[in-house]
C-alpha angles and dihedrals in degrees: 000000000000090000091051091050090050090053090049093049092047097042098083092054091043094052092047092051090047096050099035100038118008097046097045092048091048090051091050094050092047092050088055090066123086131219120287094252096043111122129316093307099052117208092000094057095107086060090048089050091051095052093040088064113087089203093056092044089054092050091051094047091045089055091048092050096047093045091049093051092046092051095048095048091044091052094053095042094043094047092050093048094043091050090054094048094046092053096048123101115270096252091055096039096072093051093049092049092052090050092047095052100033092104087065089070091068123070122259090241093052092049093046092047088053090058089046086061095042096050097041123116088260095035130124092260093055092044092053092048092050094044092052091048094242092125134024094218142001118309120225102236103148120089091030131115088245092060091050094048095048093051097045090048089055092049097045103038092079088055091051090048092053093051095046099042091065092047095048092047091056091056105107113246087217091070090057091049092048090050093049091046090053089057102264116141124220093271094049092046092052095050096040101037115013101039096049090049091047094057097100092054091043089052094048091046092047092051093047093048096042096048090045091048093046096051095037116133112168101052096046091045094052099037103025102035118176091319093067100027118180131193094267094055092040088056093051090050095049093047104036105023106033093024088220095150096173089049091048087050090055090054093048092048091051089050093049089048091052091049093049092047092048091054093047093047094045090048093052090047090052091053094051093047093041121015089199092061118102 
């Protein structure tokens, strides 16, 4: 009876996920395959065509590279910020958390557009560089991988901080005191005690940032444009500009496969680094 009640309680959410997520994704993946007699590769001919194109391979590699750099930089910045916040007095901690996550209260498009203004030829960054004599004229910073990476790091670091603050706060202070009493300095205690125990949070944060960066559309579209096209903008172009729905389905399926593979790999890595990580 209890099992039946549990199924009845879970059925609305299960049906919603099935109809709103599972079925649409299945239809999209199904649309990405060709007919059995199409080309030399049969039903996977659309995927063979995708990887046979140098331009499309470059788009995929660029997306991997940008997402990887954003993840690494966000991990470093987020861990440093979260460590400081977690070690602050309670009266200061709430204020620092609010300041750290304040950018999340603004939409992604607004934050990306702000960087569009800052990095423009007449933007504040160029004005400071010229005023200090570091450059003789405006530097072209927009529509470069660096502009996309900087803006996406700014967008996703608060998310990383939120994940890591809770993890670092749950590390017992007794462990740090025991490490100190055994002769380990602050740096050694951090790398031998804090960092291994923070692995689950680091893995979760890395997965969230990487998948969000890999599938991002607004920021690469505004700051990268067609010169630095990524998979999100390429998907939009295939679907809404060229009206190539099978081609867009191939892009979407590849993005889905990358996300699933990333989650599986990072989960396995977490278990190897920390058996307590799930």
